[in-house]
N, C-alpha and C positions, 0 to 999 in steps of 0.2 A: 414502413420502413420509418422509425420512431425520429421524431426530431431532437436535438439537441436539449430543448430544454425538457421534452418528454423522458427522455432516456436518465435526466439530472433530477427529475421528480420522481420515477421509479424507486431510482435508486437510494432517494429520502425516504421516502414511505419506508422502502424496506429496513432500511440501518434505522429510522425510529424504532419499528417492531421492534429488530433487533434490540436496541437500548435498554428498553421497557423489558424483556424476558430476563431469566433466570439462565445462570452460566450453564446446568445440565443441559436445558433444551437446546440453546447455540447449542452445545458440544455435538450436539446429538444429531445435527444436520450439515448435507453435503455445503451449504453457503452460509453458516452460520445465522437462518430464518424460521427452521424447525418445520419439519412433515414435508421434507422431499427426500428421505430414506428410511427405509423400516428397519435397518438397525442403526450401531453408533457408528459413525463414520465421521473419521476428523482427517481429509484427505488434504487439506490444502497447510496447517500450520504444523510449523514447528515447537519443542519442547522450549519453553523460557525458564523453567524453574533453577536452571543452574546458574541465571547470570545474576549478579548483584541487583540490588533496586528493584528486583520483581514485586508486584503485587497482586495476588490472585484475583481481588475484587474489581483491577483495571485490565484481566486478560477476559477478553469476552470469544477469542480463538478464532478472529476473522481475518488473523496474519497469513502471509504466504513464505514465510522467512524470517530471518534473525537480524534487520539490516544495524540494530545499532551494536551488535556483536561487531560488525565490519567495519564501523565507521569513524573510526580512529578519533575518536572525542579527546578533549584535552580538560584541565583542568580550568576553569575559566571560561570556557567556551560559550557561545551563544549559537541555541540549537534551536532549529525548527522542523517541526515533524506536519508532516503533510497529510492530511485524513488522520487524525489522534486518536479517535474513538472515546474510549472510557481512558484512555489515557496511560494503557501499557508501556509502549516505547517511550515516552517522554518522562514514565518513572525511573526506567531503565539509562536513559541517555542523563536523570538527574545525577543519579549517582555518580558519570562517569565525570560529569562539568564538574559537581561539587557545588560547595553552597557560594563560590565564587562566579559561578554561570550563570547563565539563566535559559531558561527551556520554554519555548512558542510553540502551544498544539493548535494547530488548524484546522475545522470541522466543519461542514458546513450543513450538520444537522444538530438542531437545536437540545433536541433531547440527549443524542450524545457528550456533548460541550459541556450539559447541566450537569451528566453522569461524573464525566471527568474533572468538573469544579468541585464536586461532592466529595471524592477521590482525593482530590488534591488536600482539601480544609482538614480530613482525616489526618491524613501524612503529616500536617503541617509545616509544606511546603511553601515558603514565598516565591520561590524565584520561579514558579512553572505557572506559566499564564495558559489559559485557554481561549480563543477568540475564534467567535462565528462567520465563517468567509467560504469563500468559493478558491479552488485550487486555480481556477482559468481569472483568475483577480484576485491573488494574495493578501492580505489585508496587513502587511507589512512592508516598510521603508524598503527601499534600494541597500544594498552594500553591509544587511546585519548582519548575517547568520557566519557563522565560521564552518557550522556543518548543516546538513539536510539530511533528513531522513524520513521514507516514507514505507507503509508496509502496506503490500497487495491494495494499494488505491489509485496510482497513477492509470493507469488501466483501465479506471471507472470512468475518466474525465474524457467526454465526445470530444475534444478539443486538445488532444496532446500535445502537438508543435506549444499551442498557448502555454499551455499546462508547463513546458520545459523551459521556456523562455524566460517567465514569472519567476521559477524558481532559481534560472540563470540572473537576473534584478535583483533579488534581496539576497543573493550570497556575496560576499568579499571577496574582493580579489585576492586567489592563494585558500581560499575555502574549497569545500568539496562535497559531495553526496556520496550516500548509501543508501541502495532503494531497493526493496524486495517487490518482486509483479510476476506477473504470469505471460509467458508467450507462446508463441504457435512455431513450431518447424513443418507443420502441413495443415489440410484444410479440414475445418470440423463441419459437421451433418449439418444444415442449413435449419436441422430442427433446433438443436441446440443451441446456433447462433442466435434465433430467433426468442428463445425460453427466455422469460424474463426474470424467471426462478435462479437459471444459470448466470445469466446477466448480473444479478446482484451477487453471484458466486465469484464475480472475478475470473468467470473461464468461458463464457457466451462473449465477453467487449475484447477478448485476447486479441492482440494483431501478430504478426509475424516477426520475431525476435528481428533479423535484421532490418525491417522498418521499425522497430522499436530504437532502433541501436543508433538509425542515420537521425530518427529525431533528436536523439540527444547530442550529435555530433552538430546538424545544422541550427541548434538551440546554442552552440558556442562552445560547450564541453571540451575537455582534452583528456588524454589519459585515461580513455573508458576500458575498464576492464572488467570481465565478471569474475565476482569475487566467490560463487556458488551457485550451481547448475543442480536440479533436481526433476527430474520427470513427475508428472502428476498424472496417478491411474484414479479414472472416475470407475466405483462399483457398478457392476452390473443393474443392483437394482434400483440405482438411480439413472441410471441410462435408459429403464424399461419404461419412466417417464415420461417419455419422450421419442425412444424408437423404436421400429419394428424388430422382430429376432433377426432376422436375417440383414438389417441394416446394424445392430448391435455386430453379428457378426462380421461386417465388412470394418466395422469402425477398431473393433478388435486387432482386427491383422495387421495394424500400422497405430496402436495404443500409445505410443510415443510421442505423441504428437503436444500436448500441452507439455509445456516444461515452469516451472519458479524457477526465477533468475534472481540471484542479489548484483546487483551493477556500482560500482565505484566509477566518479568522474570528477575533475576539478576543473575549478573557473582557475586559468593562468592570465596573468599579466598579457594584454593585447599589445604584441609588439608590431608595430606598422614598420616599423624602420630598420636596418640592421646596427643591431650590436644595445638596440633601446633596453635591454634585458639586463 
């Protein structure tokens, strides 16, 4: 079993490789890093091209949903994107919040930050900022964000309760988040759980759906709503890298185990006394 630091280093190394690859290579792999499928598969990401603010150079096909589409971003909002990658969700959020708002992208991979900053400079966006930092210790002061978004990143964080508490800290009272992530409704085979490639692909790191929602509740968030849910089907040629034929047959007998969900929740006023709200 890897330690939290080992897991972080593994993920950082994998996503550093992704940041330096071309988009075709990223899109032709099961987890955006190349080489784990013999055909072109895009088993996680949703199509962004219909969203205003979308920038193809910032889309590395690493997401598992469209959190910015569901995030209820208003003009002038301050938006924080956790695990901002090359800036894709930040630029969509910037279209929604406009020139009067601000978007802050957080990523702990230096090569991703550099790529995102280059993309922002090309677009001439002065109100989109990218900061190097760990989601378990977000480099943002308290009560700053009107909206937090994140796309297939929170489940990569080893200490998920700490990460969600940090999200709660940086959010204004009355603020909310919309995040897309991978969760489980059953048990993954151990060989997939232990595969570094599948971990970086946001599959091996996933936890049970109920546990995930409980972490959000325990962090203090209210009005927790699942905005979208879809099954993630791992193609057989990818499974063959980890499982024997009989193991694949057993897995496929209950293949709706992995789901992408988009979750919404709010930071409401903390009322400890009657009528305080």
